[in-house]
C-alpha atoms as a printed R data frame, in Angstrom:
    type eleno elety resid chain resno       x       y       z
1   ATOM     1    CA   MET     A     1 -34.008  12.602  13.751
2   ATOM     2    CA   THR     A     2 -30.950  13.420  12.025
3   ATOM     3    CA   THR     A     3 -29.874  11.411   8.666
4   ATOM     4    CA   THR     A     4 -26.128  11.244   7.526
5   ATOM     5    CA   PRO     A     5 -25.645  13.248   4.336
6   ATOM     6    CA   PRO     A     6 -24.103  11.542   1.391
7   ATOM     7    CA   ALA     A     7 -20.384  11.260   1.145
8   ATOM     8    CA   GLU     A     8 -20.246  13.901  -1.630
9   ATOM     9    CA   ALA     A     9 -21.919  16.225   0.574
10  ATOM    10    CA   VAL     A    10 -20.163  15.890   3.646
11  ATOM    11    CA   THR     A    11 -18.666  19.527   5.147
12  ATOM    12    CA   ASP     A    12 -16.169  20.314   7.586
13  ATOM    13    CA   PRO     A    13 -17.749  20.207  10.899
14  ATOM    14    CA   ASP     A    14 -15.876  22.957  12.212
15  ATOM    15    CA   GLU     A    15 -17.045  25.324   9.621
16  ATOM    16    CA   PRO     A    16 -20.539  27.347  10.096
17  ATOM    17    CA   ALA     A    17 -23.279  26.252   8.244
18  ATOM    18    CA   GLY     A    18 -23.572  27.776   4.952
19  ATOM    19    CA   THR     A    19 -20.055  28.511   4.708
20  ATOM    20    CA   ALA     A    20 -18.428  27.473   1.402
21  ATOM    21    CA   ARG     A    21 -15.578  25.146   1.692
22  ATOM    22    CA   ARG     A    22 -12.198  26.402   1.083
23  ATOM    23    CA   ARG     A    23 -10.171  24.946  -1.308
24  ATOM    24    CA   ARG     A    24  -7.257  23.119   0.252
25  ATOM    25    CA   ILE     A    25  -3.833  22.121  -1.345
26  ATOM    26    CA   THR     A    26  -3.673  18.321  -1.240
27  ATOM    27    CA   SER     A    27  -0.478  16.218  -1.806
28  ATOM    28    CA   LEU     A    28  -1.647  15.506  -5.316
29  ATOM    29    CA   GLU     A    29  -1.358  19.205  -5.908
30  ATOM    30    CA   ILE     A    30   1.958  18.954  -4.144
31  ATOM    31    CA   LEU     A    31   3.308  15.906  -6.166
32  ATOM    32    CA   CYS     A    32   2.501  17.691  -9.706
33  ATOM    33    CA   VAL     A    33   4.204  20.976  -8.847
34  ATOM    34    CA   VAL     A    34   7.318  19.090  -7.371
35  ATOM    35    CA   LEU     A    35   7.546  16.705 -11.000
36  ATOM    36    CA   VAL     A    36   6.908  19.921 -13.150
37  ATOM    37    CA   VAL     A    37   9.556  21.801 -11.313
38  ATOM    38    CA   ALA     A    38  11.847  18.944 -11.183
39  ATOM    39    CA   LEU     A    39  11.537  18.151 -14.871
40  ATOM    40    CA   VAL     A    40  11.281  21.611 -16.368
41  ATOM    41    CA   GLY     A    41  13.878  23.351 -14.096
42  ATOM    42    CA   GLN     A    42  16.351  20.434 -13.485
43  ATOM    43    CA   GLY     A    43  18.988  22.135 -15.858
44  ATOM    44    CA   TRP     A    44  18.531  25.849 -14.121
45  ATOM    45    CA   LEU     A    45  18.695  24.303 -10.632
46  ATOM    46    CA   ALA     A    46  21.634  22.298 -11.562
47  ATOM    47    CA   SER     A    47  23.463  25.307 -12.893
48  ATOM    48    CA   VAL     A    48  22.435  27.567  -9.770
49  ATOM    49    CA   LEU     A    49  23.209  24.860  -7.302
50  ATOM    50    CA   ASP     A    50  26.127  23.313  -8.998
51  ATOM    51    CA   VAL     A    51  26.680  20.488  -6.866
52  ATOM    52    CA   PRO     A    52  27.097  16.886  -7.988
53  ATOM    53    CA   ALA     A    53  25.220  15.473  -5.072
54  ATOM    54    CA   LEU     A    54  21.880  17.634  -5.493
55  ATOM    55    CA   ARG     A    55  22.142  17.063  -9.184
56  ATOM    56    CA   THR     A    56  22.443  12.929  -8.466
57  ATOM    57    CA   GLY     A    57  19.607  13.560  -5.983
58  ATOM    58    CA   ALA     A    58  17.500  15.308  -8.423
59  ATOM    59    CA   THR     A    59  18.039  12.765 -11.091
60  ATOM    60    CA   VAL     A    60  17.223   9.721  -8.488
61  ATOM    61    CA   PHE     A    61  13.925  11.822  -7.448
62  ATOM    62    CA   VAL     A    62  12.786  12.301 -10.799
63  ATOM    63    CA   ALA     A    63  13.706   8.747 -12.043
64  ATOM    64    CA   VAL     A    64  11.692   7.257  -9.005
65  ATOM    65    CA   CYS     A    65   8.410   9.243  -9.357
66  ATOM    66    CA   VAL     A    66   8.197   9.224 -13.238
67  ATOM    67    CA   GLN     A    67   8.610   5.490 -13.438
68  ATOM    68    CA   ALA     A    68   6.258   4.818 -10.671
69  ATOM    69    CA   LEU     A    69   3.511   7.415 -11.662
70  ATOM    70    CA   PRO     A    70   2.084   5.415 -14.170
71  ATOM    71    CA   PHE     A    71   1.578   2.364 -12.192
72  ATOM    72    CA   LEU     A    72   0.046   4.569  -9.338
73  ATOM    73    CA   VAL     A    73  -2.343   5.928 -11.421
74  ATOM    74    CA   LEU     A    74  -3.456   2.497 -13.083
75  ATOM    75    CA   GLY     A    75  -3.575   1.385  -9.224
76  ATOM    76    CA   VAL     A    76  -6.136   3.987  -8.258
77  ATOM    77    CA   LEU     A    77  -8.382   3.740 -11.211
78  ATOM    78    CA   VAL     A    78  -8.528  -0.008 -10.814
79  ATOM    79    CA   SER     A    79  -9.085   0.682  -7.072
80  ATOM    80    CA   GLY     A    80 -11.957   3.090  -8.077
81  ATOM    81    CA   ALA     A    81 -13.649   0.575 -10.550
82  ATOM    82    CA   ILE     A    82 -13.671  -2.141  -7.983
83  ATOM    83    CA   ALA     A    83 -15.253   0.099  -5.279
84  ATOM    84    CA   ALA     A    84 -17.881   1.444  -7.437
85  ATOM    85    CA   PHE     A    85 -18.791  -1.863  -9.701
86  ATOM    86    CA   VAL     A    86 -17.806  -4.933  -7.698
87  ATOM    87    CA   SER     A    87 -20.093  -5.904  -4.934
88  ATOM    88    CA   ALA     A    88 -18.692  -7.357  -1.745
89  ATOM    89    CA   ASP     A    89 -21.831 -10.025  -2.139
90  ATOM    90    CA   LEU     A    90 -20.047 -11.088  -5.164
91  ATOM    91    CA   LEU     A    91 -16.958 -12.312  -3.286
92  ATOM    92    CA   ARG     A    92 -18.722 -13.715  -0.389
93  ATOM    93    CA   ARG     A    93 -20.898 -15.619  -2.863
94  ATOM    94    CA   VAL     A    94 -17.989 -17.225  -4.709
95  ATOM    95    CA   LEU     A    95 -15.728 -18.144  -1.686
96  ATOM    96    CA   PRO     A    96 -16.124 -21.598  -0.373
97  ATOM    97    CA   ARG     A    97 -17.993 -21.831   2.968
98  ATOM    98    CA   ARG     A    98 -14.968 -23.810   4.763
99  ATOM    99    CA   THR     A    99 -12.496 -21.621   6.102
100 ATOM   100    CA   ALA     A   100  -9.635 -23.926   5.313
101 ATOM   101    CA   LEU     A   101 -10.633 -23.415   1.444
102 ATOM   102    CA   ALA     A   102 -11.951 -19.767   1.842
103 ATOM   103    CA   VAL     A   103  -8.750 -18.414   3.023
104 ATOM   104    CA   PRO     A   104  -6.372 -19.513   0.368
105 ATOM   105    CA   ALA     A   105  -8.880 -18.668  -1.981
106 ATOM   106    CA   ALA     A   106  -9.379 -14.901  -0.610
107 ATOM   107    CA   GLY     A   107  -5.616 -14.760  -1.208
108 ATOM   108    CA   VAL     A   108  -6.040 -15.728  -4.642
109 ATOM   109    CA   ALA     A   109  -8.635 -13.496  -5.082
110 ATOM   110    CA   GLY     A   110  -6.261 -10.547  -4.550
111 ATOM   111    CA   ILE     A   111  -5.152 -11.102  -8.158
112 ATOM   112    CA   ALA     A   112  -8.400 -10.844  -9.649
113 ATOM   113    CA   LEU     A   113  -9.638  -7.991  -7.561
114 ATOM   114    CA   PRO     A   114  -6.675  -5.797  -7.040
115 ATOM   115    CA   ASN     A   115  -6.663  -2.862  -4.620
116 ATOM   116    CA   CYS     A   116  -4.348  -0.703  -3.212
117 ATOM   117    CA   GLU     A   117  -3.425  -1.208   0.612
118 ATOM   118    CA   CYS     A   118  -5.802   2.031   1.753
119 ATOM   119    CA   ALA     A   119  -8.563   0.849  -0.195
120 ATOM   120    CA   ALA     A   120  -8.304  -2.746   0.967
121 ATOM   121    CA   VAL     A   121  -9.419  -1.929   4.453
122 ATOM   122    CA   PRO     A   122 -12.625  -0.190   3.785
123 ATOM   123    CA   VAL     A   123 -13.097  -3.445   1.342
124 ATOM   124    CA   ALA     A   124 -12.301  -5.987   4.372
125 ATOM   125    CA   ARG     A   125 -14.605  -4.095   6.686
126 ATOM   126    CA   ARG     A   126 -17.607  -4.273   4.249
127 ATOM   127    CA   LEU     A   127 -16.903  -8.096   4.177
128 ATOM   128    CA   ILE     A   128 -16.846  -8.391   7.736
129 ATOM   129    CA   GLN     A   129 -20.276  -6.486   7.779
130 ATOM   130    CA   GLN     A   130 -21.686  -8.647   5.486
131 ATOM   131    CA   GLU     A   131 -20.887 -11.767   7.471
132 ATOM   132    CA   VAL     A   132 -17.936 -12.830   5.521
133 ATOM   133    CA   PRO     A   133 -15.658 -14.937   8.219
134 ATOM   134    CA   ALA     A   134 -13.007 -12.600   9.503
135 ATOM   135    CA   ALA     A   135 -10.215 -14.705   8.430
136 ATOM   136    CA   VAL     A   136 -11.293 -14.367   4.744
137 ATOM   137    CA   ALA     A   137 -11.453 -10.603   5.303
138 ATOM   138    CA   VAL     A   138  -7.930 -10.257   6.758
139 ATOM   139    CA   THR     A   139  -6.591 -12.633   3.958
140 ATOM   140    CA   PHE     A   140  -8.089 -10.383   1.407
141 ATOM   141    CA   LEU     A   141  -6.827  -7.378   3.169
142 ATOM   142    CA   LEU     A   142  -3.451  -8.258   2.707
143 ATOM   143    CA   ALA     A   143  -3.458 -10.250  -0.478
144 ATOM   144    CA   ALA     A   144  -5.339  -7.661  -2.479
145 ATOM   145    CA   PRO     A   145  -2.480  -4.838  -2.413
146 ATOM   146    CA   ALA     A   146   0.469  -7.160  -2.722
147 ATOM   147    CA   VAL     A   147  -0.280  -9.829  -5.370
148 ATOM   148    CA   ASN     A   148  -2.016  -8.013  -8.102
149 ATOM   149    CA   PRO     A   149  -1.105  -7.657 -11.700
150 ATOM   150    CA   VAL     A   150  -0.429  -3.861 -11.122
151 ATOM   151    CA   VAL     A   151   2.034  -4.457  -8.526
152 ATOM   152    CA   LEU     A   152   3.664  -7.262 -10.018
153 ATOM   153    CA   VAL     A   153   4.111  -5.528 -13.323
154 ATOM   154    CA   ALA     A   154   5.496  -2.666 -11.669
155 ATOM   155    CA   THR     A   155   8.164  -4.988  -9.685
156 ATOM   156    CA   ALA     A   156   8.961  -6.564 -13.055
157 ATOM   157    CA   VAL     A   157   9.572  -2.800 -14.499
158 ATOM   158    CA   ALA     A   158  11.597  -1.725 -11.778
159 ATOM   159    CA   PHE     A   159  13.875  -4.857 -11.664
160 ATOM   160    CA   PRO     A   160  14.601  -5.821 -15.410
161 ATOM   161    CA   GLY     A   161  16.453  -9.167 -15.864
162 ATOM   162    CA   GLU     A   162  15.421 -10.122 -12.346
163 ATOM   163    CA   PRO     A   163  12.180 -12.219 -12.933
164 ATOM   164    CA   ALA     A   164  12.878 -14.096  -9.654
165 ATOM   165    CA   MET     A   165  12.283 -11.203  -7.779
166 ATOM   166    CA   VAL     A   166   8.373 -10.786  -9.461
167 ATOM   167    CA   ALA     A   167   7.861 -14.448  -8.381
168 ATOM   168    CA   ALA     A   168   9.615 -14.089  -4.801
169 ATOM   169    CA   ARG     A   169   7.490 -11.196  -3.945
170 ATOM   170    CA   PHE     A   170   4.308 -12.847  -5.160
171 ATOM   171    CA   ALA     A   171   5.028 -15.878  -2.940
172 ATOM   172    CA   GLY     A   172   6.046 -14.111   0.237
173 ATOM   173    CA   SER     A   173   3.097 -11.593  -0.191
174 ATOM   174    CA   LEU     A   174   0.740 -14.437  -0.507
175 ATOM   175    CA   GLY     A   175   2.242 -16.662   2.091
176 ATOM   176    CA   THR     A   176   1.733 -13.664   4.477
177 ATOM   177    CA   ALA     A   177  -1.868 -13.185   3.618
178 ATOM   178    CA   VAL     A   178  -2.763 -16.870   4.074
179 ATOM   179    CA   VAL     A   179  -0.781 -17.553   7.312
180 ATOM   180    CA   MET     A   180  -2.305 -14.457   8.813
181 ATOM   181    CA   GLY     A   181  -5.746 -15.566   7.883
182 ATOM   182    CA   PHE     A   182  -5.233 -19.264   9.213
183 ATOM   183    CA   LEU     A   183  -3.646 -17.589  12.353
184 ATOM   184    CA   TRP     A   184  -6.631 -15.383  12.782
185 ATOM   185    CA   ALA     A   185  -9.155 -18.025  12.255
186 ATOM   186    CA   ARG     A   186  -7.381 -20.047  14.875
187 ATOM   187    CA   PHE     A   187  -6.731 -17.108  17.550
188 ATOM   188    CA   GLY     A   188  -8.807 -14.209  16.363
189 ATOM   189    CA   ARG     A   189 -11.621 -12.972  18.482
190 ATOM   190    CA   MET     A   190 -14.558 -10.827  16.893
191 ATOM   191    CA   GLU     A   191 -14.407  -8.565  20.120
192 ATOM   192    CA   TRP     A   192 -11.318  -7.197  18.932
193 ATOM   193    CA   PHE     A   193 -13.176  -5.228  16.194
194 ATOM   194    CA   ALA     A   194 -14.859  -1.940  16.921
195 ATOM   195    CA   ALA     A   195 -18.600  -2.099  17.127
196 ATOM   196    CA   ARG     A   196 -18.611   0.219  14.127
197 ATOM   197    CA   ALA     A   197 -16.568  -2.052  11.912
198 ATOM   198    CA   LEU     A   198 -19.601  -4.928  12.435
199 ATOM   199    CA   ARG     A   199 -22.433  -2.787  11.921
200 ATOM   200    CA   ARG     A   200 -23.888  -3.492   8.548
201 ATOM   201    CA   ALA     A   201 -23.860  -0.374   6.089
202 ATOM   202    CA   PRO     A   202 -26.366   0.642   3.537
203 ATOM   203    CA   GLU     A   203 -25.538   0.011  -0.031
204 ATOM   204    CA   HIS     A   204 -24.201   3.401  -1.814
205 ATOM   205    CA   SER     A   205 -27.444   5.017  -3.618
206 ATOM   206    CA   GLY     A   206 -25.584   7.517  -5.593
207 ATOM   207    CA   SER     A   207 -24.273   7.433  -9.329
208 ATOM   208    CA   ARG     A   208 -21.705   4.517  -9.357
209 ATOM   209    CA   TRP     A   209 -19.383   6.579 -11.928
210 ATOM   210    CA   ALA     A   210 -19.534   9.303  -9.006
211 ATOM   211    CA   MET     A   211 -18.323   6.815  -6.845
212 ATOM   212    CA   PHE     A   212 -15.599   5.869  -8.915
213 ATOM   213    CA   ALA     A   213 -14.187   9.243  -9.688
214 ATOM   214    CA   GLU     A   214 -14.111  10.148  -6.142
215 ATOM   215    CA   THR     A   215 -12.640   6.788  -4.725
216 ATOM   216    CA   ALA     A   216  -9.810   7.104  -7.266
217 ATOM   217    CA   ARG     A   217  -9.390  10.739  -6.816
218 ATOM   218    CA   GLN     A   218  -9.265  10.572  -3.317
219 ATOM   219    CA   ASP     A   219  -6.932   7.365  -3.344
220 ATOM   220    CA   LEU     A   220  -4.700   9.539  -5.762
221 ATOM   221    CA   VAL     A   221  -4.515  12.414  -3.313
222 ATOM   222    CA   ASP     A   222  -3.444   9.846  -0.302
223 ATOM   223    CA   ALA     A   223  -0.811   7.849  -2.186
224 ATOM   224    CA   GLY     A   224   0.681  10.972  -4.403
225 ATOM   225    CA   GLY     A   225   2.032  12.309  -1.057
226 ATOM   226    CA   PHE     A   226   3.422   8.837  -0.169
227 ATOM   227    CA   LEU     A   227   5.319   8.770  -3.647
228 ATOM   228    CA   VAL     A   228   6.824  12.066  -3.033
229 ATOM   229    CA   LEU     A   229   8.132  10.970   0.300
230 ATOM   230    CA   GLY     A   230   9.686   7.542  -1.142
231 ATOM   231    CA   GLY     A   231  11.414   9.658  -4.138
232 ATOM   232    CA   LEU     A   232  13.057  11.949  -1.645
233 ATOM   233    CA   THR     A   233  13.701   9.410   0.837
234 ATOM   234    CA   ALA     A   234  15.502   7.259  -1.965
235 ATOM   235    CA   ALA     A   235  17.022  10.545  -3.291
236 ATOM   236    CA   VAL     A   236  18.532  11.106   0.261
237 ATOM   237    CA   LEU     A   237  19.919   7.647   0.459
238 ATOM   238    CA   ASN     A   238  21.539   7.849  -2.446
239 ATOM   239    CA   VAL     A   239  23.324  10.932  -1.987
240 ATOM   240    CA   VAL     A   240  23.633  11.423   1.923
241 ATOM   241    CA   VAL     A   241  24.369   7.906   3.180
242 ATOM   242    CA   PRO     A   242  27.888   7.176   2.580
243 ATOM   243    CA   ARG     A   243  28.593   4.200   0.020
244 ATOM   244    CA   THR     A   244  30.531   2.407   2.471
245 ATOM   245    CA   TRP     A   245  27.435   2.197   5.102
246 ATOM   246    CA   LEU     A   246  25.258   0.624   2.251
247 ATOM   247    CA   ASP     A   247  28.105  -1.784   1.594
248 ATOM   248    CA   THR     A   248  28.443  -2.779   5.273
249 ATOM   249    CA   LEU     A   249  24.836  -3.208   5.494
250 ATOM   250    CA   GLY     A   250  24.847  -5.420   2.006
251 ATOM   251    CA   ASP     A   251  27.481  -7.133   4.114
252 ATOM   252    CA   GLN     A   252  25.467  -8.385   6.927
253 ATOM   253    CA   VAL     A   253  22.084  -9.697   5.440
254 ATOM   254    CA   VAL     A   254  20.481 -10.167   8.795
255 ATOM   255    CA   LEU     A   255  20.768  -6.354   9.581
256 ATOM   256    CA   GLY     A   256  19.794  -5.462   6.218
257 ATOM   257    CA   ILE     A   257  16.857  -7.270   6.480
258 ATOM   258    CA   VAL     A   258  15.796  -5.627   9.793
259 ATOM   259    CA   VAL     A   259  16.772  -2.031   8.632
260 ATOM   260    CA   MET     A   260  14.637  -2.559   5.397
261 ATOM   261    CA   ALA     A   261  11.538  -4.132   7.386
262 ATOM   262    CA   VAL     A   262  11.664  -1.066   9.600
263 ATOM   263    CA   LEU     A   263  12.247   1.308   6.712
264 ATOM   264    CA   ALA     A   264   9.006  -0.073   5.019
265 ATOM   265    CA   VAL     A   265   6.800   0.503   8.061
266 ATOM   266    CA   LEU     A   266   8.094   3.957   8.283
267 ATOM   267    CA   LEU     A   267   7.946   5.213   4.636
268 ATOM   268    CA   ALA     A   268   4.549   3.949   4.187
269 ATOM   269    CA   LEU     A   269   4.639   3.574   0.422
270 ATOM   270    CA   CYS     A   270   2.012   2.661  -2.046
271 ATOM   271    CA   SER     A   271   2.471  -0.841  -3.143
272 ATOM   272    CA   GLU     A   272   2.152   0.497  -6.985
273 ATOM   273    CA   ALA     A   273   5.453   2.722  -6.179
274 ATOM   274    CA   ASP     A   274   7.400   0.854  -3.604
275 ATOM   275    CA   ALA     A   275   9.237  -1.528  -6.056
276 ATOM   276    CA   PHE     A   276  11.165   1.708  -7.719
277 ATOM   277    CA   VAL     A   277  12.297   2.600  -4.478
278 ATOM   278    CA   ALA     A   278  13.605  -0.777  -3.589
279 ATOM   279    CA   ALA     A   279  15.331  -0.798  -7.214
280 ATOM   280    CA   SER     A   280  17.025   2.459  -6.332
281 ATOM   281    CA   LEU     A   281  18.925   0.938  -3.592
282 ATOM   282    CA   SER     A   282  21.254  -0.850  -5.919
283 ATOM   283    CA   ALA     A   283  23.961  -1.518  -3.005
284 ATOM   284    CA   LEU     A   284  21.518  -3.800  -1.138
285 ATOM   285    CA   PRO     A   285  21.620  -7.583  -1.897
286 ATOM   286    CA   LEU     A   286  18.182  -8.532  -3.174
287 ATOM   287    CA   LEU     A   287  16.838 -10.350  -0.143
288 ATOM   288    CA   PRO     A   288  16.626  -7.128   2.376
289 ATOM   289    CA   ARG     A   289  14.807  -5.467  -0.708
290 ATOM   290    CA   LEU     A   290  12.404  -8.415  -1.109
291 ATOM   291    CA   VAL     A   291  11.843  -7.711   2.364
292 ATOM   292    CA   PHE     A   292  10.774  -4.278   2.107
293 ATOM   293    CA   LEU     A   293   8.687  -5.159  -0.829
294 ATOM   294    CA   VAL     A   294   6.641  -7.860   1.535
295 ATOM   295    CA   VAL     A   295   6.416  -5.824   4.559
296 ATOM   296    CA   GLY     A   296   5.334  -2.297   3.168
297 ATOM   297    CA   PRO     A   297   2.114  -3.311   1.730
298 ATOM   298    CA   ALA     A   298   1.207  -5.845   5.097
299 ATOM   299    CA   VAL     A   299   1.818  -3.263   7.609
300 ATOM   300    CA   ASP     A   300   3.116   0.241   7.927
301 ATOM   301    CA   ILE     A   301   2.402   3.620   9.769
302 ATOM   302    CA   LYS     A   302  -0.499   4.717   7.492
303 ATOM   303    CA   LEU     A   303  -2.240   1.114   7.587
304 ATOM   304    CA   PHE     A   304  -1.947   1.194  11.208
305 ATOM   305    CA   SER     A   305  -3.873   4.353  11.409
306 ATOM   306    CA   LEU     A   306  -6.326   3.437   9.185
307 ATOM   307    CA   GLN     A   307  -7.101  -0.153  10.586
308 ATOM   308    CA   ALA     A   308  -7.126   1.276  13.981
309 ATOM   309    CA   GLY     A   309  -9.502   4.162  12.585
310 ATOM   310    CA   THR     A   310 -11.782   1.597  10.732
311 ATOM   311    CA   LEU     A   311 -11.684  -1.733  12.216
312 ATOM   312    CA   GLY     A   312 -10.698  -0.679  15.915
313 ATOM   313    CA   ARG     A   313  -7.775  -0.106  17.989
314 ATOM   314    CA   ARG     A   314  -7.710  -3.476  19.711
315 ATOM   315    CA   PHE     A   315  -7.710  -5.345  16.470
316 ATOM   316    CA   ALA     A   316  -4.652  -2.887  15.088
317 ATOM   317    CA   LEU     A   317  -2.530  -3.404  18.054
318 ATOM   318    CA   ARG     A   318  -2.609  -7.241  17.637
319 ATOM   319    CA   PHE     A   319  -2.738  -7.340  14.002
320 ATOM   320    CA   ALA     A   320   0.290  -5.098  13.141
321 ATOM   321    CA   PRO     A   321   2.834  -6.473  15.173
322 ATOM   322    CA   LEU     A   322   2.093 -10.067  14.208
323 ATOM   323    CA   THR     A   323   1.776  -9.261  10.412
324 ATOM   324    CA   PHE     A   324   5.219  -7.690  10.650
325 ATOM   325    CA   VAL     A   325   7.018 -10.900  12.006
326 ATOM   326    CA   VAL     A   326   5.002 -12.974   9.589
327 ATOM   327    CA   ALA     A   327   5.777 -10.934   6.665
328 ATOM   328    CA   ILE     A   328   9.422 -11.090   7.563
329 ATOM   329    CA   GLY     A   329   9.335 -14.694   7.862
330 ATOM   330    CA   CYS     A   330   7.647 -15.379   4.731
331 ATOM   331    CA   ALA     A   331   9.696 -12.601   2.639
332 ATOM   332    CA   VAL     A   332  13.055 -14.696   3.652
333 ATOM   333    CA   VAL     A   333  11.742 -17.954   2.955
334 ATOM   334    CA   ALA     A   334  10.508 -16.840  -0.556
335 ATOM   335    CA   GLY     A   335  13.912 -15.023  -0.971
336 ATOM   336    CA   VAL     A   336  15.707 -18.445  -0.121
337 ATOM   337    CA   VAL     A   337  13.603 -20.244  -2.476
338 ATOM   338    CA   PHE     A   338  13.184 -18.054  -5.477
339 ATOM   339    CA   LEU     A   339  16.464 -15.648  -5.192
């Protein structure tokens, strides 16, 4: 009879037994190296490559990453603390038993129990395993990464003088979570989940502080690369894309909404950092940028992959497209009301 080794002792199955694990370069190291090089060598790079476009791109990249990094670190620390010290049983006990009340309550719980979108997926699976209604779990899955204080403060810092943007993002994201929760309660099927998602998992028996450190480290490693990608994309969009294109996109609100929604799915940014990327696209109106901020934490490429692997491919193939449509609709409604 074989037993599953603890998380901290898992080794690569492709490596022979007894072989020491090789140190791998992760996105966290890449993020640190790129930031250090960009900060320390900006003047030297500008003198060697004396091109105005490169200087502008470097400035935008450094600004986006440096502004977003503190919120990203804070977010992963909170995520690690929740994973280690807050039991899913607590949320199950405090939620109302009626689905009509439990779904909005789960959405509001995202404020008190913030989580990044990557960490919210295993939390949702854990809730389902502990017999929390699936509608409540998917509501929390969408609300926790989008309406928590870290994300809202980051949005306020990224959009100074635009408090309506914070209110619109909160309303659009909470609306998306609650609407999807009610839709799941009406049309969802438990057989869409993979069998492993429904199998009750044992409690973690190791040190909670070790679990906290490992969860925070892993979240930072996973999110760091996406922050670099977002910063590079913002720099490229500000330099390579002609200003006339952005002006044209800004004049066509419907096209801008569609383009920004698709961009949010493709970029797969962390919710603690996406506001700074959206703020850098100052040529676009606020409404398309709001759509970018509401759609991103709800559905993107990395979330689809994580949901398919954790909750099941049948679930992800149904959940992601519907979430995309609902998120756009809720963002537009919130933008019309608040912006």
